[in-house]
C-alpha positions in Angstrom: 41.7 27.3 22.2 44.1 24.9 20.5 46.5 26.6 18.0 48.6 24.5 15.6 51.1 25.2 12.8 50.2 24.6 9.2 52.7 21.7 9.1 51.0 20.0 12.0 47.6 20.5 10.3 48.8 18.8 7.1 50.2 15.9 9.2 46.9 15.6 11.1 45.0 15.4 7.9 47.3 12.7 6.5 46.9 10.7 9.7 43.1 10.9 9.5 43.0 9.9 5.8 45.4 6.9 6.4 43.2 5.7 9.3 39.7 6.3 7.9 40.4 6.2 4.1 41.1 8.7 1.3 37.4 9.2 0.8 37.5 11.3 3.9 39.3 14.0 1.9 36.2 14.4 -0.3 34.0 14.4 2.7 36.1 17.2 4.3 36.0 19.2 1.1 32.2 19.0 0.9 31.8 19.8 4.6 34.0 22.9 4.2 32.3 24.1 1.0 28.8 23.6 2.5 29.7 25.4 5.7 31.3 28.2 3.9 28.4 28.7 1.6 26.0 28.8 4.6 28.2 31.4 6.4 28.4 33.6 3.4 24.7 33.4 2.7 24.1 34.3 6.3 26.4 37.4 5.9 24.5 38.4 2.7 21.1 38.0 4.5 22.3 40.1 7.4 23.7 42.9 5.2 21.0 43.9 2.8 23.4 45.6 0.4 24.7 42.2 -0.5 21.4 40.4 -0.9 21.9 39.9 -4.6 25.6 40.0 -4.7 27.8 38.4 -7.3 30.3 35.9 -5.9 33.8 36.1 -7.3 35.8 32.9 -6.5 39.6 33.3 -6.7 40.5 29.7 -7.7 43.9 28.1 -7.4 44.7 24.5 -8.3 44.8 22.6 -5.1 42.3 21.3 -2.5 41.8 24.8 -1.1 40.3 25.7 -4.5 38.3 22.5 -4.4 36.7 23.8 -1.2 36.0 27.0 -3.0 34.5 25.3 -6.1 32.1 23.3 -3.9 31.2 26.4 -2.0 30.5 28.1 -5.4 28.3 25.1 -6.5 26.2 25.4 -3.3 25.9 29.2 -3.6 24.9 28.8 -7.3 22.1 26.4 -6.2 21.0 29.1 -3.7 20.5 31.5 -6.6 23.7 33.5 -6.5 25.7 34.3 -9.6 29.1 32.8 -9.1 32.1 33.5 -11.3 35.4 31.6 -10.8 38.5 33.5 -11.7 41.3 31.1 -12.7 44.9 32.2 -13.1 46.2 31.5 -16.6 48.9 28.9 -16.9 48.8 27.7 -13.3 49.1 24.0 -14.3 47.2 20.9 -13.6 44.6 20.8 -10.8 44.6 18.4 -8.0 42.3 15.4 -8.5 39.7 16.6 -6.0 39.9 20.1 -7.3 39.3 19.0 -10.8 36.3 17.0 -9.7 34.8 19.9 -7.8 35.4 22.3 -10.7 33.5 20.0 -13.0 30.6 19.9 -10.5 30.7 23.7 -10.2 30.3 24.2 -13.9 27.7 21.5 -14.3 25.6 23.3 -11.6 25.6 26.7 -13.2 29.0 28.1 -12.1 30.9 30.2 -14.6 34.7 30.3 -15.1 36.9 32.9 -16.6 40.7 32.9 -17.1 42.6 35.8 -15.5 45.6 36.7 -17.7 46.4 40.1 -16.4 44.9 42.1 -19.3 41.8 43.3 -17.5 40.2 43.8 -14.1 37.5 41.2 -14.0 35.6 42.6 -11.0 32.3 44.2 -12.0 31.6 47.3 -10.0 28.1 47.8 -11.4 26.5 45.9 -8.6 27.3 44.4 -5.2 29.8 41.7 -5.1 32.1 39.8 -2.7 35.2 37.7 -3.1 36.0 34.2 -1.9 39.7 33.6 -1.6 40.5 30.0 -2.6 43.9 30.5 -4.2 46.3 28.9 -1.6 45.6 27.0 1.5 47.3 26.2 4.8 50.4 24.7 3.1 51.4 28.0 1.4 55.0 29.2 1.7 57.2 31.5 -0.3 55.7 34.6 -2.0 53.0 35.5 -4.5 54.4 36.2 -8.0 53.2 36.9 -11.5 49.5 36.7 -12.1 48.8 35.6 -8.5 50.4 38.8 -7.3 48.4 40.9 -9.8 45.1 39.2 -8.9 45.6 39.6 -5.2 46.3 43.2 -5.7 43.2 43.7 -7.7 41.1 41.9 -5.1 42.4 44.0 -2.3 41.7 47.2 -4.2 38.2 46.1 -5.1 36.7 47.5 -1.8 34.6 44.4 -1.4 34.3 41.9 1.5 36.8 39.1 1.1 36.3 35.7 2.7 39.4 33.4 3.0 39.3 29.7 3.4 41.6 28.6 6.3 44.4 31.1 5.6 44.5 34.3 3.6 46.4 33.6 0.4 50.0 34.8 0.8 50.3 34.2 4.5 52.5 31.5 5.8 50.5 29.6 8.4 53.7 28.5 10.2 55.4 31.8 10.8 53.1 34.6 9.7 55.5 35.8 7.0 54.2 37.3 3.8 56.0 38.9 0.9 57.1 42.5 1.4 57.0 45.1 -1.4 59.8 47.1 0.2 60.9 48.9 3.3 57.9 49.9 5.3 55.4 48.6 2.6 52.3 46.5 3.3 52.6 42.8 2.9 51.4 41.3 -0.4 48.6 38.9 0.7 44.8 38.8 0.7 43.5 41.3 3.2 40.6 39.1 4.4 37.4 40.5 5.9 36.8 37.2 7.5 39.0 34.1 7.6 37.1 30.8 8.0 39.8 28.6 9.5 39.5 24.8 9.3 39.3 23.2 12.8 42.2 25.1 14.4 43.5 28.7 14.0 47.0 28.5 12.6 50.1 29.6 14.5 51.1 32.0 11.8 47.9 34.1 12.4 49.5 35.5 15.5 53.0 36.1 14.3 54.8 38.9 12.5 52.2 41.1 10.6 49.7 38.4 9.8 47.0 39.5 12.2 46.7 42.8 10.4 45.4 41.0 7.4 42.9 38.7 9.0 40.5 41.3 10.4 38.1 38.8 11.8 38.9 35.2 12.5 38.1 34.0 16.0 34.4 33.2 15.5 34.7 31.4 12.2 35.7 27.8 12.9 34.7 25.0 10.4 35.0 21.7 12.4 36.6 18.8 10.6 37.8 16.2 13.1 35.9 14.4 15.9 37.2 14.7 19.4 38.5 18.3 19.2 
């Protein structure tokens, strides 16, 4: 198994795009979203309690969220109720993310702004969470509304599916924000992490592995020749 850092993954993507064209980024996004929707639908079919589950999409503003919006669009077409939770005041979306958000809404997806004033997870029926806040390039720490939303998601007692890397984990070194001495890291506690092409080095460093739960089986291939 080839393991690479998040920095190397970003470099590899840029090399592919420069060689084959920027349109490849859109193709990658749709491939990831379609694969993810298929895998989550399979999970719901295999676990009858989630047969009619609501899908909550934690949506950031970058291409990781674009993957999530396209996944949500596909799942909406499958008949699932999909609700995207968007953090208030997070700024402009990436071009591809904005494009996929529009497609998500046009195909029945619903958006709602998370401003910290209420817990938006509906516990009256089965639901699961798709983590598309931050991707492989994340570094630093979760703050403000991102911190609050991740805390609510972890406390929701629902399956959480992360795209590439659980939000809050640094894919290079495995570090995540600490609350204090001996406290648990502040990051998404993913039930399954669907990594893109290669597992990231940070998965296996520091305390990161404790927040991945299941990762090894869930590769979404992107590049030819690997």
